[in-house]
N, CA, C and O atoms as CSV, one atom per row, in Angstrom:
chain,resi,resn,atom,element,x,y,z
A,1,UNK,N,N,0.580,-1.174,-0.305
A,1,UNK,CA,C,0.024,-0.230,0.195
A,1,UNK,C,C,0.877,0.783,0.034
A,1,UNK,O,O,2.016,0.661,0.487
A,2,UNK,N,N,0.333,2.449,-0.909
A,2,UNK,CA,C,1.054,3.218,-0.874
A,2,UNK,C,C,0.648,4.809,-0.387
A,2,UNK,O,O,0.030,5.611,-1.088
A,3,UNK,N,N,1.050,5.002,0.704
A,3,UNK,CA,C,0.330,6.911,1.127
A,3,UNK,C,C,0.876,7.922,1.172
A,3,UNK,O,O,2.040,8.083,1.541
A,4,UNK,N,N,0.228,8.636,0.856
A,4,UNK,CA,C,0.798,9.961,0.839
A,4,UNK,C,C,-0.318,11.025,1.658
A,4,UNK,O,O,-1.424,11.443,1.317
A,5,UNK,N,N,0.400,11.220,2.720
A,5,UNK,CA,C,-0.619,12.483,3.242
A,5,UNK,C,C,-2.079,11.823,3.435
A,5,UNK,O,O,-1.966,10.754,4.035
A,6,UNK,N,N,-3.256,12.097,3.147
A,6,UNK,CA,C,-4.140,11.915,3.443
A,6,UNK,C,C,-4.891,10.886,2.726
A,6,UNK,O,O,-6.003,10.467,3.048
A,7,UNK,N,N,-4.109,10.474,1.616
A,7,UNK,CA,C,-4.419,9.431,0.406
A,7,UNK,C,C,-3.849,8.656,0.208
A,7,UNK,O,O,-2.624,8.776,0.231
A,8,UNK,N,N,-4.589,7.220,-0.148
A,8,UNK,CA,C,-3.905,6.298,-0.383
A,8,UNK,C,C,-3.934,5.609,-1.823
A,8,UNK,O,O,-4.910,5.027,-2.295
A,9,UNK,N,N,-2.875,5.752,-2.346
A,9,UNK,CA,C,-2.187,6.351,-3.534
A,9,UNK,C,C,-2.658,5.233,-4.699
A,9,UNK,O,O,-3.274,5.501,-5.730
A,10,UNK,N,N,-2.141,3.731,-4.196
A,10,UNK,CA,C,-1.977,2.300,-4.485
A,10,UNK,C,C,-2.112,1.579,-3.473
A,10,UNK,O,O,-1.790,1.889,-2.326
A,11,UNK,N,N,-2.785,0.177,-3.972
A,11,UNK,CA,C,-3.063,-1.023,-2.815
A,11,UNK,C,C,-3.176,-2.317,-3.704
A,11,UNK,O,O,-3.751,-2.435,-4.786
A,12,UNK,N,N,-2.590,-3.111,-3.091
A,12,UNK,CA,C,-2.681,-4.604,-3.557
A,12,UNK,C,C,-2.125,-5.479,-2.154
A,12,UNK,O,O,-1.032,-5.692,-1.628
A,13,UNK,N,N,-3.630,-5.862,-1.877
A,13,UNK,CA,C,-3.693,-6.272,-0.320
A,13,UNK,C,C,-3.958,-8.194,-0.773
A,13,UNK,O,O,-4.148,-8.695,-1.881
A,14,UNK,N,N,-3.893,-8.641,0.156
A,14,UNK,CA,C,-4.010,-9.997,-0.094
A,14,UNK,C,C,-3.954,-10.564,0.833
A,14,UNK,O,O,-3.215,-10.042,1.667
A,15,UNK,N,N,-4.667,-11.948,1.283
A,15,UNK,CA,C,-5.380,-12.162,2.468
A,15,UNK,C,C,-5.149,-14.373,2.180
A,15,UNK,O,O,-5.187,-14.970,1.104
A,16,UNK,N,N,-4.996,-14.806,3.204
A,16,UNK,CA,C,-4.669,-16.044,3.140
A,16,UNK,C,C,-6.349,-16.273,4.278
A,16,UNK,O,O,-6.501,-16.042,5.478
A,17,UNK,N,N,-7.377,-16.822,3.197
A,17,UNK,CA,C,-8.575,-17.062,3.542
A,17,UNK,C,C,-9.042,-18.263,4.590
A,17,UNK,O,O,-10.098,-18.337,5.219
A,18,UNK,N,N,-7.846,-19.237,4.575
A,18,UNK,CA,C,-7.776,-20.633,5.649
A,18,UNK,C,C,-8.231,-20.029,7.496
A,18,UNK,O,O,-8.955,-20.427,8.408
A,19,UNK,N,N,-7.055,-18.596,7.185
A,19,UNK,CA,C,-7.038,-18.067,8.314
A,19,UNK,C,C,-8.131,-17.514,9.103
A,19,UNK,O,O,-8.151,-16.871,10.153
A,20,UNK,N,N,-9.079,-17.958,8.278
A,20,UNK,CA,C,-10.629,-17.372,9.047
A,20,UNK,C,C,-10.782,-18.195,10.078
A,20,UNK,O,O,-10.215,-19.273,10.257
A,21,UNK,N,N,-11.515,-17.695,10.707
A,21,UNK,CA,C,-11.846,-17.812,12.534
A,21,UNK,C,C,-13.205,-17.486,13.240
A,21,UNK,O,O,-13.486,-16.322,13.524
A,22,UNK,N,N,-14.042,-18.528,13.521
A,22,UNK,CA,C,-15.427,-17.793,13.885
A,22,UNK,C,C,-15.301,-18.351,15.597
A,22,UNK,O,O,-14.221,-18.413,16.186
A,23,UNK,N,N,-16.320,-18.637,16.071
A,23,UNK,CA,C,-15.944,-18.809,17.750
A,23,UNK,C,C,-16.531,-20.307,17.418
A,23,UNK,O,O,-16.469,-20.951,18.465
A,24,UNK,N,N,-17.028,-21.034,16.451
A,24,UNK,CA,C,-17.400,-22.501,16.618
A,24,UNK,C,C,-16.674,-23.170,15.121
A,24,UNK,O,O,-16.723,-22.692,13.988
A,25,UNK,N,N,-15.947,-24.544,15.635
A,25,UNK,CA,C,-15.303,-25.086,14.390
A,25,UNK,C,C,-16.048,-25.967,13.170
A,25,UNK,O,O,-15.583,-26.428,12.128
A,26,UNK,N,N,-17.602,-26.012,13.821
A,26,UNK,CA,C,-17.937,-26.873,13.328
A,26,UNK,C,C,-18.447,-25.424,12.057
A,26,UNK,O,O,-19.101,-25.992,11.182
A,27,UNK,N,N,-18.402,-24.677,11.897
A,27,UNK,CA,C,-18.507,-23.502,11.093
A,27,UNK,C,C,-17.409,-23.037,9.964
A,27,UNK,O,O,-17.505,-22.731,8.776
A,28,UNK,N,N,-16.253,-23.135,10.955
A,28,UNK,CA,C,-14.837,-22.943,10.269
A,28,UNK,C,C,-14.346,-23.958,9.326
A,28,UNK,O,O,-13.468,-23.598,8.543
A,29,UNK,N,N,-14.815,-25.294,9.268
A,29,UNK,CA,C,-14.946,-25.997,8.634
A,29,UNK,C,C,-15.871,-26.085,7.621
A,29,UNK,O,O,-15.345,-26.756,6.733
A,30,UNK,N,N,-17.036,-25.734,7.282
A,30,UNK,CA,C,-17.853,-25.418,6.579
A,30,UNK,C,C,-17.771,-24.372,5.978
A,30,UNK,O,O,-18.615,-24.217,5.095
A,31,UNK,N,N,-16.927,-23.440,6.158
A,31,UNK,CA,C,-16.056,-22.251,5.264
A,31,UNK,C,C,-15.026,-22.591,4.439
A,31,UNK,O,O,-14.827,-22.054,3.350
A,32,UNK,N,N,-14.191,-23.685,5.034
A,32,UNK,CA,C,-13.321,-25.113,4.039
A,32,UNK,C,C,-13.686,-25.438,2.627
A,32,UNK,O,O,-13.142,-25.348,1.526
A,33,UNK,N,N,-15.315,-26.029,3.310
A,33,UNK,CA,C,-15.499,-27.247,2.685
A,33,UNK,C,C,-17.246,-26.857,1.900
A,33,UNK,O,O,-17.939,-27.623,1.230
A,34,UNK,N,N,-17.471,-25.753,2.208
A,34,UNK,CA,C,-18.693,-24.889,1.573
A,34,UNK,C,C,-18.401,-23.751,1.704
A,34,UNK,O,O,-17.386,-23.388,2.299
A,35,UNK,N,N,-19.553,-22.687,0.972
A,35,UNK,CA,C,-19.613,-21.463,1.071
A,35,UNK,C,C,-18.232,-20.695,0.572
A,35,UNK,O,O,-18.071,-21.090,-0.583
A,36,UNK,N,N,-17.401,-19.985,0.834
A,36,UNK,CA,C,-16.220,-20.111,0.338
A,36,UNK,C,C,-15.506,-20.274,0.122
A,36,UNK,O,O,-14.725,-19.440,-0.337
A,37,UNK,N,N,-15.179,-21.875,0.360
A,37,UNK,CA,C,-14.730,-23.004,-0.372
A,37,UNK,C,C,-13.379,-22.413,0.130
A,37,UNK,O,O,-12.829,-22.015,-0.897
A,38,UNK,N,N,-12.391,-22.101,1.421
A,38,UNK,CA,C,-11.564,-22.175,1.828
A,38,UNK,C,C,-10.175,-22.660,1.142
A,38,UNK,O,O,-9.081,-22.252,0.751
A,39,UNK,N,N,-11.221,-24.151,1.307
A,39,UNK,CA,C,-9.613,-25.293,1.150
A,39,UNK,C,C,-9.334,-25.375,-0.258
A,39,UNK,O,O,-8.351,-25.907,-0.773
A,40,UNK,N,N,-10.412,-24.725,-0.902
A,40,UNK,CA,C,-10.482,-24.769,-2.743
A,40,UNK,C,C,-9.861,-23.314,-3.300
A,40,UNK,O,O,-8.985,-23.216,-4.160
A,41,UNK,N,N,-10.632,-22.025,-2.489
A,41,UNK,CA,C,-9.518,-21.421,-2.669
A,41,UNK,C,C,-9.054,-20.087,-2.065
A,41,UNK,O,O,-9.584,-18.979,-2.147
A,42,UNK,N,N,-7.672,-20.562,-1.293
A,42,UNK,CA,C,-7.498,-20.020,0.062
A,42,UNK,C,C,-6.564,-18.595,-0.441
A,42,UNK,O,O,-5.672,-18.163,0.290
A,43,UNK,N,N,-6.849,-18.040,-1.578
A,43,UNK,CA,C,-6.367,-16.289,-1.547
A,43,UNK,C,C,-7.342,-15.706,-1.962
A,43,UNK,O,O,-8.002,-16.349,-2.779
A,44,UNK,N,N,-7.720,-14.654,-1.696
A,44,UNK,CA,C,-8.302,-13.345,-1.557
A,44,UNK,C,C,-7.725,-12.357,-1.924
A,44,UNK,O,O,-6.564,-12.449,-1.528
A,45,UNK,N,N,-7.964,-10.939,-2.769
A,45,UNK,CA,C,-6.877,-10.035,-2.709
A,45,UNK,C,C,-7.909,-8.835,-3.463
A,45,UNK,O,O,-8.764,-8.875,-4.347
A,46,UNK,N,N,-7.445,-7.995,-2.779
A,46,UNK,CA,C,-8.442,-6.482,-3.428
A,46,UNK,C,C,-7.029,-5.741,-3.719
A,46,UNK,O,O,-5.931,-5.815,-3.168
A,47,UNK,N,N,-7.569,-4.923,-4.929
A,47,UNK,CA,C,-6.618,-3.996,-5.780
A,47,UNK,C,C,-7.380,-2.998,-5.596
A,47,UNK,O,O,-8.605,-3.121,-5.603
A,48,UNK,N,N,-6.581,-1.499,-5.341
A,48,UNK,CA,C,-7.877,-0.378,-5.523
A,48,UNK,C,C,-7.122,-0.137,-6.991
A,48,UNK,O,O,-6.064,-0.400,-7.564
A,49,UNK,N,N,-8.386,0.539,-7.202
A,49,UNK,CA,C,-8.612,1.177,-8.775
A,49,UNK,C,C,-8.278,1.996,-9.089
A,49,UNK,O,O,-7.815,2.099,-10.225
A,50,UNK,N,N,-8.362,3.310,-7.981
A,50,UNK,CA,C,-7.808,4.584,-7.888
A,50,UNK,C,C,-7.450,5.482,-6.873
A,50,UNK,O,O,-8.169,5.256,-5.900
A,51,UNK,N,N,-6.829,6.208,-6.702
A,51,UNK,CA,C,-6.347,6.808,-5.481
A,51,UNK,C,C,-7.790,7.464,-4.539
A,51,UNK,O,O,-8.767,8.097,-4.938
A,52,UNK,N,N,-7.361,6.939,-3.007
A,52,UNK,CA,C,-8.656,6.845,-2.714
A,52,UNK,C,C,-8.747,7.856,-0.773
A,52,UNK,O,O,-8.046,7.321,0.087
A,53,UNK,N,N,-9.285,8.708,-0.472
A,53,UNK,CA,C,-9.061,9.269,0.970
A,53,UNK,C,C,-8.768,8.199,2.269
A,53,UNK,O,O,-9.620,7.397,2.654
A,54,UNK,N,N,-7.775,8.295,2.712
A,54,UNK,CA,C,-8.049,7.794,3.869
A,54,UNK,C,C,-9.527,7.282,4.758
A,54,UNK,O,O,-9.699,6.218,5.354
A,55,UNK,N,N,-10.304,8.227,4.629
A,55,UNK,CA,C,-11.813,8.033,5.540
A,55,UNK,C,C,-12.241,8.396,4.119
A,55,UNK,O,O,-11.746,9.246,3.380
A,56,UNK,N,N,-13.304,7.541,3.886
A,56,UNK,CA,C,-14.220,7.787,2.900
A,56,UNK,C,C,-14.756,6.265,1.962
A,56,UNK,O,O,-15.014,5.137,2.382
A,57,UNK,N,N,-14.767,6.623,1.084
A,57,UNK,CA,C,-15.136,5.364,-0.073
A,57,UNK,C,C,-13.702,5.206,-0.785
A,57,UNK,O,O,-12.984,6.157,-1.097
A,58,UNK,N,N,-13.384,3.748,-1.005
A,58,UNK,CA,C,-12.615,3.214,-2.047
A,58,UNK,C,C,-12.815,2.661,-2.994
A,58,UNK,O,O,-13.700,1.909,-2.587
A,59,UNK,N,N,-12.633,2.322,-4.416
A,59,UNK,CA,C,-13.043,1.195,-5.528
A,59,UNK,C,C,-12.065,0.792,-5.772
A,59,UNK,O,O,-11.076,1.507,-5.934
A,60,UNK,N,N,-12.067,-0.870,-5.897
A,60,UNK,CA,C,-11.172,-1.476,-6.537
A,60,UNK,C,C,-11.845,-2.994,-7.109
A,60,UNK,O,O,-13.052,-3.238,-7.123
A,61,UNK,N,N,-10.878,-3.828,-7.518
A,61,UNK,CA,C,-11.252,-5.074,-7.734
A,61,UNK,C,C,-11.123,-6.303,-6.451
A,61,UNK,O,O,-10.015,-6.538,-5.971
A,62,UNK,N,N,-12.458,-7.100,-5.928
A,62,UNK,CA,C,-11.901,-8.059,-4.848
A,62,UNK,C,C,-11.985,-9.389,-5.712
A,62,UNK,O,O,-12.936,-9.503,-6.485
A,63,UNK,N,N,-11.184,-10.244,-5.634
A,63,UNK,CA,C,-11.067,-11.482,-6.343
A,63,UNK,C,C,-11.184,-12.652,-4.771
A,63,UNK,O,O,-10.610,-12.857,-3.702
A,64,UNK,N,N,-12.192,-13.079,-5.484
A,64,UNK,CA,C,-13.094,-13.981,-4.069
A,64,UNK,C,C,-13.332,-15.162,-4.680
A,64,UNK,O,O,-13.864,-15.253,-5.786
A,65,UNK,N,N,-12.748,-16.619,-3.622
A,65,UNK,CA,C,-13.406,-17.480,-4.543
A,65,UNK,C,C,-13.650,-17.849,-5.729
A,65,UNK,O,O,-14.631,-18.408,-6.221
A,66,UNK,N,N,-12.089,-17.277,-6.422
A,66,UNK,CA,C,-11.724,-17.275,-7.678
A,66,UNK,C,C,-12.668,-16.622,-8.489
A,66,UNK,O,O,-12.920,-16.974,-9.641
A,67,UNK,N,N,-13.086,-15.869,-8.026
A,67,UNK,CA,C,-13.864,-14.869,-9.096
A,67,UNK,C,C,-13.668,-13.295,-8.848
A,67,UNK,O,O,-13.467,-12.874,-7.709
A,68,UNK,N,N,-13.750,-12.269,-10.187
A,68,UNK,CA,C,-13.228,-11.050,-9.667
A,68,UNK,C,C,-14.408,-10.153,-10.163
A,68,UNK,O,O,-15.095,-10.257,-11.179
A,69,UNK,N,N,-14.453,-8.970,-8.843
A,69,UNK,CA,C,-15.944,-8.221,-9.287
A,69,UNK,C,C,-15.194,-6.887,-8.291
A,69,UNK,O,O,-14.363,-6.951,-7.385
A,70,UNK,N,N,-15.854,-5.791,-8.874
A,70,UNK,CA,C,-15.906,-4.531,-8.512
A,70,UNK,C,C,-16.517,-4.338,-7.571
A,70,UNK,O,O,-17.742,-4.457,-7.522
A,71,UNK,N,N,-15.507,-3.868,-6.266
A,71,UNK,CA,C,-16.577,-3.079,-5.102
A,71,UNK,C,C,-16.152,-1.834,-4.600
A,71,UNK,O,O,-14.966,-1.502,-4.616
A,72,UNK,N,N,-16.831,-1.302,-4.266
A,72,UNK,CA,C,-16.860,-0.042,-3.089
A,72,UNK,C,C,-16.581,-0.488,-1.240
A,72,UNK,O,O,-17.342,-1.226,-0.615
A,73,UNK,N,N,-15.451,0.106,-0.713
A,73,UNK,CA,C,-15.329,-0.080,0.493
A,73,UNK,C,C,-15.262,1.430,1.399
A,73,UNK,O,O,-14.359,2.250,1.236
A,74,UNK,N,N,-16.189,1.571,2.190
A,74,UNK,CA,C,-16.344,2.349,3.522
A,74,UNK,C,C,-15.326,2.303,3.942
A,74,UNK,O,O,-14.968,1.156,4.209
A,75,UNK,N,N,-14.258,3.471,4.255
A,75,UNK,CA,C,-12.974,3.568,4.910
A,75,UNK,C,C,-12.772,4.564,6.085
A,75,UNK,O,O,-13.032,5.720,5.752
A,76,UNK,N,N,-12.331,4.394,7.518
A,76,UNK,CA,C,-11.644,5.033,7.724
A,76,UNK,C,C,-11.020,4.922,8.698
A,76,UNK,O,O,-11.296,4.348,9.752
A,77,UNK,N,N,-9.342,5.972,8.106
A,77,UNK,CA,C,-8.236,5.680,8.734
A,77,UNK,C,C,-8.078,6.952,9.695
A,77,UNK,O,O,-8.639,8.013,9.968
A,78,UNK,N,N,-6.774,6.048,10.095
A,78,UNK,CA,C,-5.885,7.462,11.143
A,78,UNK,C,C,-4.440,6.758,11.761
A,78,UNK,O,O,-4.280,5.558,11.983
A,79,UNK,N,N,-3.429,7.865,11.974
A,79,UNK,CA,C,-3.070,7.234,12.015
A,79,UNK,C,C,-2.331,7.124,13.966
A,79,UNK,O,O,-2.252,8.037,14.788
A,80,UNK,N,N,-2.076,6.206,14.055
A,80,UNK,CA,C,-1.930,6.055,15.480
A,80,UNK,C,C,-0.454,6.187,16.679
A,80,UNK,O,O,-0.233,6.336,17.881
A,81,UNK,N,N,0.437,5.974,15.078
A,81,UNK,CA,C,1.948,6.516,16.270
A,81,UNK,C,C,2.860,6.671,15.041
A,81,UNK,O,O,2.716,6.302,13.875
A,82,UNK,N,N,3.502,7.104,15.451
A,82,UNK,CA,C,5.057,7.359,14.325
A,82,UNK,C,C,5.101,6.538,12.946
A,82,UNK,O,O,5.663,5.442,12.964
A,83,UNK,N,N,4.611,6.951,11.910
A,83,UNK,CA,C,4.859,6.073,10.872
A,83,UNK,C,C,3.516,5.047,10.684
A,83,UNK,O,O,3.227,4.791,9.515
A,84,UNK,N,N,2.799,4.530,11.590
A,84,UNK,CA,C,2.138,3.570,11.513
A,84,UNK,C,C,0.732,4.154,11.387
A,84,UNK,O,O,0.459,5.273,11.820
A,85,UNK,N,N,-0.327,3.199,10.656
A,85,UNK,CA,C,-1.530,4.041,10.255
A,85,UNK,C,C,-2.811,2.816,10.600
A,85,UNK,O,O,-2.576,1.638,10.333
A,86,UNK,N,N,-3.586,3.054,10.952
A,86,UNK,CA,C,-5.013,2.113,10.804
A,86,UNK,C,C,-5.599,2.446,10.265
A,86,UNK,O,O,-5.749,3.663,10.164
A,87,UNK,N,N,-6.394,1.454,9.484
A,87,UNK,CA,C,-7.375,1.301,8.129
A,87,UNK,C,C,-8.361,0.522,8.574
A,87,UNK,O,O,-7.993,-0.596,8.934
A,88,UNK,N,N,-9.370,0.733,8.652
A,88,UNK,CA,C,-11.039,0.282,8.915
A,88,UNK,C,C,-11.934,0.039,8.318
A,88,UNK,O,O,-12.927,0.664,8.692
A,89,UNK,N,N,-12.174,-0.982,7.049
A,89,UNK,CA,C,-13.537,-0.710,6.368
A,89,UNK,C,C,-13.987,-2.275,6.626
A,89,UNK,O,O,-13.751,-3.391,7.089
A,90,UNK,N,N,-15.016,-1.179,5.773
A,90,UNK,CA,C,-15.917,-2.778,5.292
A,90,UNK,C,C,-16.852,-2.509,3.766
A,90,UNK,O,O,-16.974,-1.422,3.202
A,91,UNK,N,N,-17.470,-3.894,3.298
A,91,UNK,CA,C,-18.104,-3.764,2.575
A,91,UNK,C,C,-19.311,-4.816,1.899
A,91,UNK,O,O,-18.828,-5.948,1.871
A,92,UNK,N,N,-20.405,-4.810,1.470
A,92,UNK,CA,C,-21.013,-5.850,1.407
A,92,UNK,C,C,-20.382,-6.874,0.228
A,92,UNK,O,O,-19.756,-6.586,-0.792
A,93,UNK,N,N,-20.792,-8.184,0.769
A,93,UNK,CA,C,-20.158,-8.677,-0.463
A,93,UNK,C,C,-21.926,-9.918,-0.990
A,93,UNK,O,O,-22.737,-10.452,-0.234
A,94,UNK,N,N,-21.884,-9.920,-1.875
A,94,UNK,CA,C,-23.012,-10.486,-3.171
A,94,UNK,C,C,-23.017,-11.614,-3.323
A,94,UNK,O,O,-23.229,-11.853,-4.512
A,95,UNK,N,N,-22.862,-12.716,-2.600
A,95,UNK,CA,C,-22.653,-13.923,-3.229
A,95,UNK,C,C,-22.489,-14.077,-4.310
A,95,UNK,O,O,-21.378,-14.119,-4.839
A,96,UNK,N,N,-23.675,-14.209,-4.943
A,96,UNK,CA,C,-23.734,-14.527,-6.541
A,96,UNK,C,C,-22.792,-14.035,-7.136
A,96,UNK,O,O,-22.398,-14.994,-7.800
A,97,UNK,N,N,-21.970,-12.975,-7.432
A,97,UNK,CA,C,-21.142,-11.770,-7.990
A,97,UNK,C,C,-20.029,-12.696,-7.706
A,97,UNK,O,O,-19.073,-12.468,-8.447
A,98,UNK,N,N,-19.847,-13.601,-6.934
A,98,UNK,CA,C,-18.320,-14.358,-6.528
A,98,UNK,C,C,-18.525,-15.775,-6.500
A,98,UNK,O,O,-17.542,-16.433,-6.163
A,99,UNK,N,N,-19.881,-16.575,-6.857
A,99,UNK,CA,C,-20.840,-17.944,-7.198
A,99,UNK,C,C,-20.279,-18.330,-6.109
A,99,UNK,O,O,-19.381,-19.170,-6.167
A,100,UNK,N,N,-20.712,-17.772,-4.839
A,100,UNK,CA,C,-20.367,-17.938,-3.328
A,100,UNK,C,C,-22.187,-18.983,-2.833
A,100,UNK,O,O,-22.844,-18.418,-1.959
A,101,UNK,N,N,-22.610,-19.922,-3.231
A,101,UNK,CA,C,-23.876,-20.773,-2.283
A,101,UNK,C,C,-24.248,-20.298,-1.031
A,101,UNK,O,O,-23.489,-20.661,-0.132
A,102,UNK,N,N,-25.090,-19.669,-0.726
A,102,UNK,CA,C,-25.025,-18.792,0.544
A,102,UNK,C,C,-25.292,-20.192,1.436
A,102,UNK,O,O,-25.939,-21.081,0.882
A,103,UNK,N,N,-24.955,-20.342,2.387
A,103,UNK,CA,C,-24.740,-21.460,3.855
A,103,UNK,C,C,-26.297,-21.603,4.100
A,103,UNK,O,O,-27.102,-20.702,4.338
A,104,UNK,N,N,-26.598,-23.465,3.939
A,104,UNK,CA,C,-27.822,-23.789,4.976
A,104,UNK,C,C,-27.450,-25.374,5.248
A,104,UNK,O,O,-26.587,-26.246,5.144
A,105,UNK,N,N,-28.534,-25.112,5.597
A,105,UNK,CA,C,-28.352,-26.142,6.901
A,105,UNK,C,C,-29.640,-27.174,6.602
A,105,UNK,O,O,-30.778,-26.835,6.928
A,106,UNK,N,N,-29.437,-28.138,6.118
A,106,UNK,CA,C,-30.891,-29.040,5.734
A,106,UNK,C,C,-31.860,-28.108,5.293
A,106,UNK,O,O,-32.968,-28.170,5.825
A,107,UNK,N,N,-31.625,-27.145,4.306
A,107,UNK,CA,C,-32.712,-26.108,3.867
A,107,UNK,C,C,-33.496,-25.420,5.017
A,107,UNK,O,O,-34.250,-24.453,4.909
A,108,UNK,N,N,-33.211,-26.020,5.996
A,108,UNK,CA,C,-34.586,-25.244,6.888
A,108,UNK,C,C,-33.477,-23.568,7.552
A,108,UNK,O,O,-34.011,-22.460,7.517
A,109,UNK,N,N,-32.514,-23.683,7.896
A,109,UNK,CA,C,-32.117,-22.798,8.105
A,109,UNK,C,C,-31.206,-22.052,6.648
A,109,UNK,O,O,-30.672,-22.846,5.873
A,110,UNK,N,N,-31.084,-20.487,6.360
A,110,UNK,CA,C,-30.220,-20.249,5.307
A,110,UNK,C,C,-29.950,-18.876,5.733
A,110,UNK,O,O,-30.464,-18.233,6.647
A,111,UNK,N,N,-28.844,-18.481,4.708
A,111,UNK,CA,C,-28.130,-17.017,5.219
A,111,UNK,C,C,-29.121,-16.066,4.101
A,111,UNK,O,O,-29.887,-16.448,3.216
A,112,UNK,N,N,-28.721,-14.586,4.589
A,112,UNK,CA,C,-29.357,-14.007,3.138
A,112,UNK,C,C,-28.158,-14.124,1.817
A,112,UNK,O,O,-27.157,-14.822,1.979
A,113,UNK,N,N,-28.341,-13.539,0.823
A,113,UNK,CA,C,-27.585,-13.690,-0.232
A,113,UNK,C,C,-26.300,-12.753,0.233
A,113,UNK,O,O,-25.499,-12.548,-0.679
A,114,UNK,N,N,-26.063,-12.311,1.175
A,114,UNK,CA,C,-25.154,-11.117,0.926
A,114,UNK,C,C,-24.275,-11.467,2.308
A,114,UNK,O,O,-24.698,-11.684,3.444
A,115,UNK,N,N,-23.515,-11.453,2.029
A,115,UNK,CA,C,-22.742,-10.942,3.689
A,115,UNK,C,C,-21.866,-9.388,4.319
A,115,UNK,O,O,-22.506,-8.338,4.373
A,116,UNK,N,N,-21.120,-9.412,4.537
A,116,UNK,CA,C,-20.421,-7.870,5.078
A,116,UNK,C,C,-18.879,-8.632,5.379
A,116,UNK,O,O,-18.779,-9.746,5.894
A,117,UNK,N,N,-17.591,-7.688,4.895
A,117,UNK,CA,C,-16.403,-8.299,4.853
A,117,UNK,C,C,-16.095,-6.754,5.490
A,117,UNK,O,O,-16.428,-5.635,5.100
A,118,UNK,N,N,-15.434,-7.145,6.459
A,118,UNK,CA,C,-15.055,-5.819,7.744
A,118,UNK,C,C,-13.816,-6.465,7.715
A,118,UNK,O,O,-13.549,-7.646,7.496
A,119,UNK,N,N,-12.995,-5.365,8.008
A,119,UNK,CA,C,-11.618,-5.902,8.239
A,119,UNK,C,C,-10.716,-4.449,8.892
A,119,UNK,O,O,-11.059,-3.299,8.618
A,120,UNK,N,N,-9.510,-4.800,9.800
A,120,UNK,CA,C,-9.222,-3.798,10.014
A,120,UNK,C,C,-7.278,-3.605,9.998
A,120,UNK,O,O,-6.867,-4.699,10.383
A,121,UNK,N,N,-6.701,-3.166,9.863
A,121,UNK,CA,C,-5.639,-2.549,9.441
A,121,UNK,C,C,-4.296,-2.076,9.845
A,121,UNK,O,O,-4.017,-0.962,9.403
A,122,UNK,N,N,-3.546,-2.553,10.454
A,122,UNK,CA,C,-2.712,-1.506,10.784
A,122,UNK,C,C,-0.975,-2.172,10.035
A,122,UNK,O,O,-0.426,-3.268,9.917
A,123,UNK,N,N,-0.658,-0.711,9.688
A,123,UNK,CA,C,0.207,-0.184,8.301
A,123,UNK,C,C,1.227,0.754,8.571
A,123,UNK,O,O,1.170,1.982,8.638
A,124,UNK,N,N,2.895,-0.633,8.829
A,124,UNK,CA,C,3.928,0.857,9.209
A,124,UNK,C,C,4.634,0.690,7.922
A,124,UNK,O,O,4.262,-0.109,7.063
A,125,UNK,N,N,5.593,1.413,7.817
A,125,UNK,CA,C,6.394,1.897,6.773
A,125,UNK,C,C,7.538,0.627,6.442
A,125,UNK,O,O,8.521,0.323,7.118
A,126,UNK,N,N,7.028,-0.017,5.110
A,126,UNK,CA,C,8.173,-1.217,4.998
A,126,UNK,C,C,9.831,-0.321,5.254
A,126,UNK,O,O,10.886,-0.954,5.226
């Protein structure tokens, strides 16, 4: 990520989806085998499409579940110490755009057709 003052000039962020953890081991196993299928698609990536403010909206391409789609991310950034920056954000993920089958339990319990991706990054100069 390249930051210049109060603007993010460039970003290419990658995540190992196998590190996702919830409060239930059974739910974690389901993420690996169904829904997001982190066993099959272990990597996610966000690439910023144009400069964005530290606090505001950033647009870019999200690669998730082997598919890419444009997303808009609400950001809130702040300097936390000498050279360190905290960046908190969120975006709505529509499952169909990423070919993700919404989780279901025997057809009796289902989830909505979208999820919410939230993150907190603490960045330091390289």
